[in-house]
N, C-alpha and C positions, 0 to 999 in steps of 0.2 A: 902271379904280380898282384901287388901289396894294394888294397881297397884302399884310401883313409879317405876318415871324413872331416867336413869343418859344424861347427852349429853358432848359428848365433839367439839361440834361445828366444825365439817366435812361436810365440804359441800351436802357430801352425804345422811347424816341422813334426812332431810328436804324431798330433791329432791328423794331418795329411800323410804322415809317413816318408817326407822330404830332407832331404842335409840341404844347409846353408850352400854347399858346396861337396865337390868330390872330386879325387885323386885317381885315377887308375894308373897306374904308368906315367911318362910324362905327361899328358893331358890332364888338365883341368878344369872343370864344369863350372861356372857359376852360378846357381838357381836367379828365378829372376829376383828381384832385389827392389824393395818397396822404401821410399822416401823417411822411414821414421825415424827420430830418435830418441833416446834411447829413456827417455821419460813417455813416450809414444805418443806423443807430439809431431804431428807434420806441416811447415812451412806451407803457406800457400803460393810460394813463388816458383815457378817454373825452376829455372834457373838453381836457385836452390837448393830444392828436388831434385836434380838430376846431379849438383855436387853429390849429394848426400848418397844416393845409389850409389853413384861411384866408390865413396867413399865407401861402404860398408862391405859391396863389392871386392873391393883392394882392400880389405881388414882380410874377408877368405879366403881370398888368394895368398894375402900372404899365409895365415894361420897353414894352406899345407905345402909351401914354398916357393912358392911362383912369387912375380915380381909385375910391375904395370908393361914393363920391357917384354913378356911371356904374352902378353893378350892377342890372340891375334886374332877375335871375330868379337866383335860388340850386337847385338840386340837392343833396341830400345821401341818401350811400347808406352806409347804416346797417348791421349785423351782427344786427339783435337790439333789440326793443323795450328791453328796460334800458339802454342808452343815450342815448333819447331825451331827455331833463331835460338831460343832461350833452352833449349835441350844440346843444340847445335854449339852453341859455343860451347856449353860445360862439357864435352866429348872434346871437342878444339884444346881447352884448359890441359883437361888428362891426358888425352891420345896424338896431341899433335905433330910431335914427333916420332910418334910409335907405329902411328896409319894401322891402327887392325881395321881387315873387313869389315863394315858396319850394314847394319839395317834397322831402319829406323820407320814401324807400323805404328798406323793411325787405328785404336780397338775401340770395340763401343764404350770400354770404363774397363775400369778395374777394382778389382774387388773394395777397398775405400772409394767414395766419391770425393774425399780431397787429393786422392793422388793425380797427379799430370801428369807425372810418368814415372816406368819398372824399368830394371834394366837388369840383361843377361850376358854374363862375360864365358868364353871361355880358353885356354892358354895351354899352349906348351912351353911346360920345365925341363929344365935334363939337370 
């Protein structure tokens, strides 16, 4: 079975030894994705952060031949219950008609204290 990788250019990929996404057969797994803009900036609004996370994750998915309709599971790691509504709204905007299995977990913190959300997704693409 062929194994393919997608890279985002994150400085963490080589140092930590991971890929933005991996496709093995028809399964595509997208790594934890943070709300970083190309210039390295972070918008503090949690809705904007969640939308950015999904945008980056879906770009990696597409690079490996997947589509949003192929997504079967999403995971959202948030830093506070205060952002649940904003992150949920963003998830609904992206996946409202697709309705993947989804989990949202409050965590003690993320790698960068400005991040309010980080997302992962899994897809099955034929």
